[in-house]
VEXMARLO-245302 format. One line per field, with one value per atom (N, C-alpha, C): residue in three letters; chain; atom name; x, y, z. Coordinates in steps of 0.2 Angstrom, whole numbers, plus 5000, padded with zeros to 4 digits. Example, Ala and Ser with C-alpha at 12.3 -4.5 7.8 and 13.67 -1.06 7.14 Angstrom:
REM residues 2
residu c(Ala, Ala, Ala, Ser, Ser, Ser)
chaine c(A, A, A, A, A, A)
atome c(N, CA, C, N, CA, C)
c1 c(5066, 5062, 5066, 5064, 5068, 5064)
c2 c(4972, 4978, 4984, 4989, 4995, 5000)
c3 c(5039, 5039, 5039, 5035, 5036, 5039)
REM end
This chain:
REM residues 90
residu c(Met, Met, Met, Ser, Ser, Ser, Lys, Lys, Lys, Asn, Asn, Asn, Phe, Phe, Phe, Asp, Asp, Asp, Phe, Phe, Phe, Leu, Leu, Leu, Gly, Gly, Gly, Asp, Asp, Asp, Leu, Leu, Leu, Ala, Ala, Ala, Asn, Asn, Asn, Ala, Ala, Ala, Leu, Leu, Leu, Lys, Lys, Lys, Lys, Lys, Lys, Asn, Asn, Asn, Asp, Asp, Asp, Trp, Trp, Trp, Ser, Ser, Ser, Ile, Ile, Ile, Met, Met, Met, His, His, His, Ile, Ile, Ile, Ser, Ser, Ser, Arg, Arg, Arg, Val, Val, Val, Ala, Ala, Ala, Glu, Glu, Glu, Leu, Leu, Leu, Leu, Leu, Leu, Asn, Asn, Asn, Leu, Leu, Leu, Asn, Asn, Asn, Gly, Gly, Gly, Ile, Ile, Ile, Lys, Lys, Lys, Asn, Asn, Asn, Lys, Lys, Lys, Arg, Arg, Arg, Gly, Gly, Gly, Gln, Gln, Gln, Lys, Lys, Lys, Tyr, Tyr, Tyr, Lys, Lys, Lys, Glu, Glu, Glu, Ser, Ser, Ser, Gly, Gly, Gly, Arg, Arg, Arg, Gly, Gly, Gly, Ile, Ile, Ile, Phe, Phe, Phe, Lys, Lys, Lys, Leu, Leu, Leu, Val, Val, Val, Ser, Ser, Ser, Ser, Ser, Ser, Ala, Ala, Ala, Tyr, Tyr, Tyr, Thr, Thr, Thr, Tyr, Tyr, Tyr, Phe, Phe, Phe, Ser, Ser, Ser, Lys, Lys, Lys, Lys, Lys, Lys, Gly, Gly, Gly, Asp, Asp, Asp, Lys, Lys, Lys, Glu, Glu, Glu, Thr, Thr, Thr, Ala, Ala, Ala, Thr, Thr, Thr, Asn, Asn, Asn, Val, Val, Val, Ala, Ala, Ala, Ser, Ser, Ser, Ala, Ala, Ala, Phe, Phe, Phe, Thr, Thr, Thr, Asn, Asn, Asn, Asp, Asp, Asp, Lys, Lys, Lys, Asn, Asn, Asn, Gln, Gln, Gln, His, His, His, Val, Val, Val, Trp, Trp, Trp, Lys, Lys, Lys, Lys, Lys, Lys)
chaine c(A, A, A, A, A, A, A, A, A, A, A, A, A, A, A, A, A, A, A, A, A, A, A, A, A, A, A, A, A, A, A, A, A, A, A, A, A, A, A, A, A, A, A, A, A, A, A, A, A, A, A, A, A, A, A, A, A, A, A, A, A, A, A, A, A, A, A, A, A, A, A, A, A, A, A, A, A, A, A, A, A, A, A, A, A, A, A, A, A, A, A, A, A, A, A, A, A, A, A, A, A, A, A, A, A, A, A, A, A, A, A, A, A, A, A, A, A, A, A, A, A, A, A, A, A, A, A, A, A, A, A, A, A, A, A, A, A, A, A, A, A, A, A, A, A, A, A, A, A, A, A, A, A, A, A, A, A, A, A, A, A, A, A, A, A, A, A, A, A, A, A, A, A, A, A, A, A, A, A, A, A, A, A, A, A, A, A, A, A, A, A, A, A, A, A, A, A, A, A, A, A, A, A, A, A, A, A, A, A, A, A, A, A, A, A, A, A, A, A, A, A, A, A, A, A, A, A, A, A, A, A, A, A, A, A, A, A, A, A, A, A, A, A, A, A, A, A, A, A, A, A, A, A, A, A, A, A, A, A, A, A, A, A, A, A, A, A, A, A, A)
atome c(N, CA, C, N, CA, C, N, CA, C, N, CA, C, N, CA, C, N, CA, C, N, CA, C, N, CA, C, N, CA, C, N, CA, C, N, CA, C, N, CA, C, N, CA, C, N, CA, C, N, CA, C, N, CA, C, N, CA, C, N, CA, C, N, CA, C, N, CA, C, N, CA, C, N, CA, C, N, CA, C, N, CA, C, N, CA, C, N, CA, C, N, CA, C, N, CA, C, N, CA, C, N, CA, C, N, CA, C, N, CA, C, N, CA, C, N, CA, C, N, CA, C, N, CA, C, N, CA, C, N, CA, C, N, CA, C, N, CA, C, N, CA, C, N, CA, C, N, CA, C, N, CA, C, N, CA, C, N, CA, C, N, CA, C, N, CA, C, N, CA, C, N, CA, C, N, CA, C, N, CA, C, N, CA, C, N, CA, C, N, CA, C, N, CA, C, N, CA, C, N, CA, C, N, CA, C, N, CA, C, N, CA, C, N, CA, C, N, CA, C, N, CA, C, N, CA, C, N, CA, C, N, CA, C, N, CA, C, N, CA, C, N, CA, C, N, CA, C, N, CA, C, N, CA, C, N, CA, C, N, CA, C, N, CA, C, N, CA, C, N, CA, C, N, CA, C, N, CA, C, N, CA, C, N, CA, C, N, CA, C, N, CA, C, N, CA, C, N, CA, C, N, CA, C, N, CA, C, N, CA, C, N, CA, C)
c1 c(5004, 5000, 5004, 5011, 5015, 5015, 5015, 5015, 5009, 5003, 4997, 4998, 5000, 5001, 5006, 5012, 5017, 5014, 5010, 5006, 5002, 4998, 4994, 4998, 5003, 5008, 5011, 5013, 5016, 5011, 5005, 5000, 4998, 4997, 4995, 5000, 5007, 5012, 5013, 5011, 5011, 5005, 5000, 4994, 4996, 4999, 5001, 5006, 5011, 5017, 5014, 5009, 5007, 5001, 4999, 4993, 4987, 4986, 4980, 4975, 4977, 4974, 4970, 4965, 4961, 4960, 4958, 4956, 4950, 4945, 4940, 4942, 4939, 4941, 4940, 4935, 4933, 4939, 4942, 4948, 4954, 4955, 4960, 4960, 4953, 4952, 4954, 4952, 4953, 4960, 4964, 4972, 4975, 4973, 4975, 4974, 4968, 4966, 4970, 4971, 4975, 4982, 4984, 4991, 4992, 4987, 4987, 4988, 4986, 4987, 4980, 4981, 4975, 4974, 4968, 4967, 4970, 4969, 4972, 4969, 4963, 4960, 4962, 4966, 4969, 4964, 4959, 4954, 4955, 4951, 4952, 4948, 4950, 4946, 4940, 4935, 4928, 4928, 4926, 4926, 4922, 4918, 4914, 4914, 4917, 4917, 4921, 4919, 4922, 4930, 4932, 4939, 4944, 4942, 4946, 4946, 4941, 4941, 4945, 4945, 4949, 4957, 4958, 4965, 4968, 4964, 4966, 4968, 4963, 4964, 4970, 4971, 4977, 4983, 4983, 4989, 4991, 4986, 4988, 4991, 4989, 4992, 4999, 4999, 5006, 5011, 5010, 5015, 5016, 5011, 5011, 5016, 5015, 5020, 5027, 5028, 5034, 5038, 5034, 5037, 5036, 5033, 5032, 5026, 5026, 5020, 5018, 5022, 5020, 5016, 5018, 5015, 5008, 5008, 5002, 4997, 4999, 4995, 4992, 4996, 4994, 4989, 4990, 4985, 4978, 4979, 4972, 4969, 4972, 4969, 4968, 4971, 4971, 4964, 4961, 4956, 4949, 4945, 4938, 4933, 4927, 4921, 4918, 4912, 4909, 4905, 4905, 4902, 4908, 4914, 4920, 4921, 4919, 4921, 4927, 4932, 4938, 4936, 4939, 4936, 4937, 4942, 4943, 4937, 4933, 4927, 4921, 4921, 4916, 4914)
c2 c(4994, 5000, 5006, 5006, 5012, 5015, 5011, 5014, 5019, 5016, 5020, 5027, 5026, 5032, 5037, 5034, 5039, 5042, 5039, 5042, 5048, 5047, 5052, 5058, 5056, 5061, 5065, 5062, 5066, 5071, 5068, 5072, 5078, 5077, 5082, 5087, 5085, 5090, 5094, 5091, 5095, 5100, 5098, 5102, 5108, 5107, 5113, 5117, 5114, 5118, 5122, 5120, 5124, 5128, 5129, 5133, 5131, 5124, 5121, 5119, 5119, 5118, 5111, 5110, 5104, 5100, 5094, 5089, 5085, 5084, 5080, 5073, 5069, 5062, 5058, 5059, 5055, 5056, 5061, 5062, 5058, 5058, 5055, 5047, 5044, 5037, 5036, 5041, 5040, 5040, 5044, 5044, 5038, 5036, 5029, 5024, 5023, 5018, 5019, 5025, 5026, 5024, 5024, 5022, 5015, 5011, 5004, 5003, 5008, 5007, 5004, 4998, 4995, 4995, 4994, 4994, 4987, 4986, 4981, 4974, 4974, 4968, 4967, 4971, 4970, 4973, 4977, 4980, 4987, 4990, 4997, 5001, 5007, 5011, 5014, 5013, 5016, 5024, 5028, 5035, 5038, 5034, 5037, 5031, 5026, 5021, 5023, 5019, 5020, 5019, 5015, 5013, 5019, 5023, 5029, 5034, 5035, 5039, 5037, 5030, 5027, 5027, 5027, 5028, 5035, 5040, 5047, 5047, 5044, 5044, 5040, 5035, 5030, 5033, 5037, 5040, 5046, 5050, 5055, 5052, 5046, 5043, 5040, 5037, 5035, 5040, 5046, 5052, 5055, 5055, 5057, 5053, 5046, 5042, 5042, 5043, 5044, 5050, 5055, 5062, 5067, 5065, 5070, 5074, 5079, 5082, 5087, 5089, 5093, 5089, 5083, 5079, 5077, 5075, 5073, 5079, 5085, 5091, 5092, 5091, 5092, 5087, 5081, 5075, 5077, 5079, 5081, 5087, 5091, 5097, 5097, 5093, 5093, 5090, 5085, 5081, 5082, 5083, 5085, 5080, 5080, 5076, 5080, 5078, 5081, 5088, 5089, 5095, 5099, 5098, 5102, 5102, 5097, 5096, 5092, 5093, 5089, 5082, 5077, 5070, 5067, 5070, 5068, 5070, 5074, 5076, 5071, 5067, 5063, 5058)
c3 c(5000, 5000, 5000, 5002, 5002, 4995, 4990, 4983, 4982, 4985, 4984, 4988, 4994, 4998, 4995, 4993, 4989, 4983, 4980, 4974, 4976, 4982, 4984, 4987, 4991, 4994, 4988, 4983, 4977, 4974, 4973, 4970, 4974, 4981, 4986, 4986, 4986, 4986, 4979, 4974, 4967, 4967, 4970, 4970, 4974, 4980, 4985, 4981, 4978, 4975, 4970, 4966, 4960, 4962, 4968, 4970, 4967, 4966, 4963, 4969, 4975, 4981, 4982, 4977, 4979, 4972, 4973, 4968, 4971, 4966, 4968, 4969, 4974, 4975, 4969, 4965, 4959, 4954, 4954, 4949, 4952, 4958, 4962, 4960, 4961, 4959, 4952, 4947, 4940, 4939, 4942, 4941, 4944, 4949, 4952, 4947, 4944, 4940, 4933, 4931, 4924, 4925, 4931, 4932, 4935, 4935, 4936, 4944, 4948, 4955, 4958, 4961, 4963, 4971, 4973, 4980, 4983, 4990, 4993, 4991, 4987, 4985, 4977, 4975, 4968, 4963, 4965, 4960, 4959, 4954, 4953, 4958, 4960, 4964, 4961, 4965, 4963, 4965, 4960, 4961, 4967, 4970, 4975, 4981, 4981, 4986, 4992, 4997, 5004, 5003, 4999, 4998, 4997, 4992, 4990, 4996, 5000, 5006, 5011, 5012, 5017, 5015, 5009, 5006, 5008, 5007, 5009, 5017, 5021, 5028, 5030, 5027, 5028, 5026, 5021, 5018, 5023, 5026, 5031, 5037, 5039, 5045, 5043, 5037, 5035, 5035, 5032, 5032, 5039, 5043, 5050, 5054, 5053, 5057, 5054, 5048, 5045, 5047, 5050, 5052, 5047, 5041, 5035, 5036, 5041, 5043, 5037, 5033, 5027, 5022, 5020, 5016, 5019, 5025, 5029, 5028, 5030, 5029, 5022, 5017, 5010, 5008, 5010, 5009, 5012, 5018, 5022, 5019, 5016, 5013, 5006, 5002, 4995, 4991, 4995, 4991, 4994, 4990, 4992, 4989, 4992, 4989, 4983, 4981, 4975, 4978, 4985, 4988, 4990, 4988, 4989, 4997, 5000, 5007, 5007, 5012, 5013, 5015, 5011, 5012, 5019, 5023, 5030, 5034, 5032, 5036, 5035, 5030, 5028, 5033)
REM end
């Protein structure tokens, strides 16, 4: 799963660096699927399923535990649901 977390971390950092601030979670799932990154069951991510929301939450925890607070913060603030709410509030 660290590959999935690293992908999200890189994406969140790029969004922050380029002042693009947010991306809808459905687009995140689309990017993961286009890059052949599968969930822990070996399946594609659903654009609105619980798994993609859990991935963001787990990525935040992953980077926090690694001591990479900047990436953890970027992950927490970069991704939104279709109502433009941060996914960690879901």
